[in-house]
TIFI-141553 format. One record per residue: residue in three letters; x, y, z of N, C-alpha, C in turn. Coordinates in pm, whole numbers, plus 32768, in hexadecimal, padded with zeros to 4 digits. Example, Ala and Ser with C-alpha at 12.3 -4.5 7.8 and 13.67 -1.06 7.14 Angstrom:
BEGIN
ALA85277DC7830C84CE7E3E830C85287EB6830C/SER85057F1F82C485577F9682CA850A80038313/
//
This chain:
BEGIN
METD2993B8B609BD3103B346090D34B3B3A611A/THRD3603AD36132D39E3AA961DDD4143A6F61C8/LEUD4763A66622FD4EE3A26622BD4F139A3620F/GLND48B39566243D47638C7624FD45538B5619F/GLUD40C3900617FD3D338EB60F1D46439016093/ILED4BB397460B7D52D395C605AD58338F96063/LEUD59538C460DAD60B3854610FD5BE37DB60B1/LYSD53837B160B6D52837316084D53D37545FEE/THRD56737A75FA5D574379B5F33D606378D5EF9/LYSD64C37A75F7DD6EC37B45F51D72E373B5F61/ASND7BD37405F22D80D36D95F5AD85037135FE4/LEUD83036B4604AD85E36F860CDD8FA36FA60F9/GLUD9463693609FD9D0369A60A7D9F13721606A/GLND9CD37476000D9F337CE5FC6D9D23840601E/VALD95238396055D925389760B1D9A4388E6128/ALAD9B738536169DA25385F61CADAB0387761A1/LYSDADC38636129DB57389360FFDB33392E60D0/ASNDAD7394F60B7DAD139DB60B1DAC43A30612F/CYSDA8439F86193DA7F3A316218DB0D3A2A624B/VALDB7D39BE622CDBF139D46265DC493A396227/LYSDC273A53619DDC713ADB616DDC5C3B3061A9/LYSDBDC3B4B61BDDBB43BD96206DBF43BDE629D/HISDBED3B5E62E1DC2A3B746355DCCE3B85635D/VALDD093B3762FCDD9C3B4B62E1DDBE3BDB62B8/ASPDD7C3C11626FDD763C926244DD6E3D1762B4/TYRDD1F3CEA630DDD0B3D54637FDD6E3D5A63D9/GLYDDB93DBE63FFDE263DE1643BDEAB3DAE640B/ASPDF083DC86464DF903D97641DDFD13D206454/LYSDF853CC6648EDFAA3C3D64A2DFC73BE26432/LYSE0463B91644FE04C3B3A63EEE02D3AA56402/TYRDFE53A7563C3DFAB3A0263E6DFF8397C639F/SERE026390D6411E056388263C7DFEE38426377/LYSE01F37E7634DDFCD378762EEDF73374A6354/GLUDF8D371763CEDF4A36CB641DDEE03714645E/GLUDEE937AC645ADE9537FC64A0DE2B382F6442/LYSDE55382D63B8DDF638406350DD9037CA6338/GLUDDDD373A634BDD8036D86354DD2936BD63D2/TYRDD6037096437DCE136F9649DDC6C37586482/LEUDC9737D56456DC3438316436DBC637F863CA/GLUDC1137BE6366DBB537966307DB47371F633D/GLUDB6C36BF6385DB49366763CADABF36A8641B/GLYDAEE370B646BDA76376264B3DA1E37866473/TYRDA3F37E2640CD9B7382D63BBD97137B4636E/PHED9A837556344D95436FF62F8D8F036B56355/ILED92F368363DED8C836526457D84C36CC6465/VALD87937356479D81A379D649CD7B337B6641A/ALAD7E537AB6397D79B37BC630FD71F374D6311/GLUD76436D76339D71B36536324D6B8366B637B/LYSD6C736A36411D67236AE6475D5E636E36454/ILED63A376D6421D5BE37EB640AD56737B3638A/ALAD5A237616321D550373862AED4EA36CF62DC/ASND4F63691633FD4A23627636ED444366263EF/TYRD46836C16410D43836EF64A9D37B370764B6/GLUD34736B66501D2CC36BF6507D299375A6509/ARGD216376264E6D1D037EC64CED1CA381C6570/GLUD1F03896654BD1CF38F665D7D1B5398A659F/ASND16039A56600D0FC3A1965EAD15E3A9D65E3/ALAD16D3AE36569D1EA3B68657AD1903BDF659E/LYSD1BE3C0F65FDD16B3CB06611D18F3D2665C9/TYRD1F43D18659AD23C3DA46543D26A3D5A64AD/ALAD2823DBD6451D2C43D9F63EFD3613DA663F6/ILED3B83D5563ACD4323D8563A5D43E3E02633F/PHED4923E4B636CD4C73ECD6309D53F3ECB6305/ILED56E3EC4628CD6163EC76260D6423F60622B/LYSD6803F8E6264D69D4027622DD731403B6230/LYSD76A40AD61FCD7E540DA61F5D7F541386260/GLUD857412162C3D8A041976318D90441C26301/LYSD92B42276342D9B2425F6342D9DC424663CD/ASPDA6B421B63E5DAA241EE6474DAB4427164A0/ALADA7642726522DA9942E96581DB21430C65A3/PHEDB7742B065A1DC0142C865B9DC6842DD6536/GLYDC17431164DADC5643316449DC9F42BD63FD/GLYDC624245641ADC8941B163C5DC54419A6329/GLYDBFE42046318DBE2420D628BDB3441CA62AA/GLUDAE6419C623CDA63415A623CDA6B40D66250/TYRDA144099627ED9EA402162AAD9583FDF629A/ILED9473F556279D8C73F476277D87B3F1D62FC/ASPD8163F6A6307D7C73F3663ABD7483EE96396/VALD7363E8263F1D6B63E2063DDD68D3E486471/CYSD6023E7A6461D5C73E9D64D3D5133E7764BF/PHED4E63E716535D44C3E78652AD40D3EF46515/LEUD3AD3EE964B0D37E3F8764ACD2D63F7964F2/ASND2DC3FC46542D23C400B6590D1EF40456521/GLND1A33FDF6500D1414021648DD0C4406F64C5/ASND0DC408B655DD07B40C465A6D0AA414865D5/TYRD12D415D65A4D16A41DA65BAD115426D659C/ILED13542A5661AD11643536600D15E43A46618/ALAD160440B65CFD1E7447865F3D1D644A96684/PROD22344D566C8D21545116742D1C845A96736/PROD1AA45C7679BD151464C6789D1B546B46779/GLUD18E470C6736D1EC477A670DD1F647F56780/GLYD26E480A679DD27A4869680FD2A84837687F/LEUD29247B66892D2B147816920D33B4742691F/LYSD39547446977D404470D6985D3EC466D69AE/PROD4654633698FD475459769ABD48645786A40/TRPD44645256A83D46644FB6AEFD46C44796B15/GLYD4CD44226B3CD4D643876B5BD46F43746BDF/CYSD413434C6BE0D3D1430E6C60D3D5428D6C6F/ILED3D442696CF1D3EA41E56D1AD36841AD6D50/GLYD34F413D6D14D2C440EA6D4AD25741526D1A/ASPD1F6416D6D77D17E41A86D82D18042466D82/ALAD1F2426E6DA1D22C43046DB5D1E9435B6D55/GLUD1A843C36D7AD17D443B6CFBD1FE449D6CF5/PROD20344AF6C7BD26E45366C66D25A45AA6C93/PROD2AA46216CC8D285467E6D01D24C46DA6C81/GLUD20E47356CC0D1D047966C44D22147CD6BDD/GLYD20447DB6B7DD24F48116B0BD2A5479A6ABE/HISD28D470D6AE2D2DC469C6ABAD28646376A9D/TYRD2CE45D06A42D27145716A2CD2C844DE6A4E/ASPD27B44806A55D2D243FF6A7BD2F843C86A05/CYSD38743DC69E7D3BD43A26972D3E5431B6993/ASND3BE42E269DED3DC424D69FDD362420769E0/ALAD2D7424269CFD27142036998D28E41C76911/ASPD23C413D690DD24640F16884D2034141680B/LYSD1B6419E6840D15A41C867D1D1AC424E677D/TYRD212427B67C6D28442E26775D30742936755/GLND311420F673ED37E41D0671DD3534197667F/GLND39741D86629D38C419A65A0D3C44118657A/TYRD426410165B7D487408A65B1D48B404A663D/PHED49D3FCD6638D4C53F7366B7D54A3F296691/SERD5993EFC66F3D6033EA766D0D5CB3E1B66E6/CYSD61F3DBB6678D5ED3D406671D6573CE166B7/CYSD6BE3D2066E5D72E3CD16703D70C3C486776/PHED6CA3C7967D6D6843C186833D5F13BD867F9/ALAD5D33BFD679BD5593BB46755D55A3B0C675C/SERD4DE3AC26760D4E23A2C675DD5133A2166CC/TRPD549399B6698D55C397E6616D4E9396265D4/GLYD47139326603D3EF392365EAD3B039A065B0/GLUD3D63A0165FFD3733A8A65BCD3DD3AC66557/METD4533AAF655DD4B63ACC64EDD4903A8F6457/ALAD48D3A056484D45D39BD6404D3DE39D963B3/HISD3803A0463F1D3033A0B63C7D2C03AB163AD/SERD3403B0463D2D3033B7A63C5D30B3BB5633A/GLUD29C3C006324D2AC3C3B6287D3193C926274/ILED3733C8C620AD3D93CE161F7D3B03D68618D/ILED3E13DD561D1D3BD3E456175D4473E896161/LEUD4693EB760E1D4D43EFD60D9D4C63F7560BC/GLND5303FF260EDD52D407F60FFD52840AA6067/ASPD4E2410D603DD4BA412D5FC8D54841615F7B/GLYD560411A5F06D5E841285EBED65D40CA5EE6/LEUD644408B5F4AD6A1401B5F64D6913F945F17/ASPD6F83F9B5EE6D6FA3F0A5E72D7493E985E98/LEUD6FD3E3D5ED9D7403DD45F11D7093D545EDA/ASND74A3CF05ECAD7153C6A5E6ED6F23C0C5EE4/GLUD6BC3B995EC8D6753B575F4FD6FD3B0B5F7A/ASPD77B3AE85F33D8023AB25F83D8273B1E5FE6/SERD8263B9D5FACD8513C0D601BD7F73C136080/ILED7743C236068D70A3C1D60DBD7323BAB6147/ALAD7423B376107D7563ACB6179D7E83ADE61AA/THRD8663B116191D8BC3B2461A8D8B93B8D622F/GLUD8823BF5620CD8693C606280D8293C3262E8/METD7AB3BE262D3D7583BBB6341D7903B6863AD/LEUD7ED3B106343D81D3A5D63A7D8A23AC263EF/TRPD8E33B2663C7D9353B8963F2D9083BA66495/GLUD8993BF9647AD84D3C2E64E5D8343BCE654C/LEUD7FB3B4F651CD7BE3AED6566D8303AA365D9/THRD8983A9C659CD90F3A5265C8D97D3ACB6609/PHED9593B326619D9C33B9F664BD9EB3B6466DD/TYRD9B73B2E672DD9CE3AE767B7D9ED3A5C67C9/GLYD9DB3A216747DA3839A66754D9A4394F66D1/PHED9BA38B566D8D980387B666CD926381366B4/ASND8DD3848672DD87C380E6787D82D386D67C1/GLUD7AB385867EAD75C38A16838D77A38B968B3/GLUD7AA38536905D7E0386C6989D85438B6699D/SERD8B638CB693CD91939446966D8F039BB6946/ILED88239DD68F8D8403A5268CCD8053A73694D/LYSD7B43A1D6998D7603A286A08D7C03A546A74/GLUD8323A186A82D89B3A2A6AE6D8AD3ACC6ADB/GLUD8D33AFD6A6BD9063B786A37D89E3BE76A67/GLUD8353BBA6A54D7B03C166A78D7AE3C196B00/ASPD7BD3BB66B56D7B13BC86BDED81A3C196C03/LYSD8A33C0C6BC9D9003C6F6BE3D8E03D026BEB/LEUD8A33D216B85D87C3DA66B57D7EE3DCA6BC8/ARGD79A3D796BE0D73B3D9A6C53D76D3DBA6CDA/LYSD7D23D636CE8D81C3D906D90D85C3E0C6D68/SERD89D3E2C6CF2D8E93EA86CF0D8723F2B6D0B/ILED7FE3EFF6CB0D7B53F676CCAD7743F8A6D5C/GLUD75B3F116DACD7313F256E35D7A13F7B6E87/GLUD8263F586E60D8953FA06EA4D89640106E91/ILED87B403E6E1CD88A40D46DF2D7E841196E1B/LYSD78540CC6E41D71D41336E7AD71E411D6F03/SERD75A40D06F5FD76B40C86FDED7E3412F7005/GLYD81E41596F94D89C41D56FA5D91A417C6FBC/GLUD92740E36FC8D9A540C26FCDDA0C40B76F8E/CYSD9DE40F06F0ADA4241156E99DA2441916E5E/GLUDA8E41BA6E34DAA042436DE4DA9B42626D63/THRDA4742A16D2ADA3342896C9FDA9D430A6C59/ILEDA9F42F06BE5DAE9434C6B89DA8D437A6AFB/SERDA8444016AEBDA3244276A65DA6744036A01/LEUDA2A43E469A9DA6643E56908DAAE445768E3/GLUDA8344DE68FFDAAE456168FFDB36454C6933/ASPDB48453869AADBB4456569EBDC2944CC69B8/ILEDC04445D69A2DC754422693FDC98445C68B8/LYSDC3D44876871DC6344CC67F1DCCC45436818/ASNDCB445AA686CDD0345E6688BDD8745CF68D1/LYSDD8545576928DE04452B694CDE5044F168E9/TRPDE2644AA6897DE69447F6807DE5F44BE6791/GLYDE384532679ADE3F45736713DDF3454866AC/LEUDD7D451A66ACDD3544D8665FDCC445356624/GLUDCBB4512659EDC53456E6557DBCA453F6582/ASNDB6C45A0657ADAE445AF65A6DAA84563651F/
//
């Protein structure tokens, strides 16, 4: 089952309405009638595009799972890529984030290596790949096709209703990463943030 296969069997206007409901329910913002109509049109256009997207080879399967919000906001549905070649990190070694071809120091493993990543973010993935990736649900997760379509379209459009706006966000992120690597930016650990704001682990 793929997102494209699901959308080809659905009323896309209803799919768009479902997405708007999730969008409006997210956060505390109050949306005007005009804003809701804009969102509905945007989601409809994306759904229609995905339903008719040309075939693109998919490297990973889509994995949909339930996650706990790290900042204490309860549970949410997470859409990601599943690394089906994942292997567990070596026991007894500590994680070390290597850059490029660098080797980890003795007693550590490279936690940035793809083989040790069970899941990959799909927020900057091409829409063609998302349209044609096989969908796998977490054991025990009960989602019907309408809900799957809503969650995936929400993920696809998190940075906008076209792939150009998503590419712009990706470029911004890559620039920030380069600034961090060069020492131009100072980073703050998640642990420090939790301690500062009194957030739960």
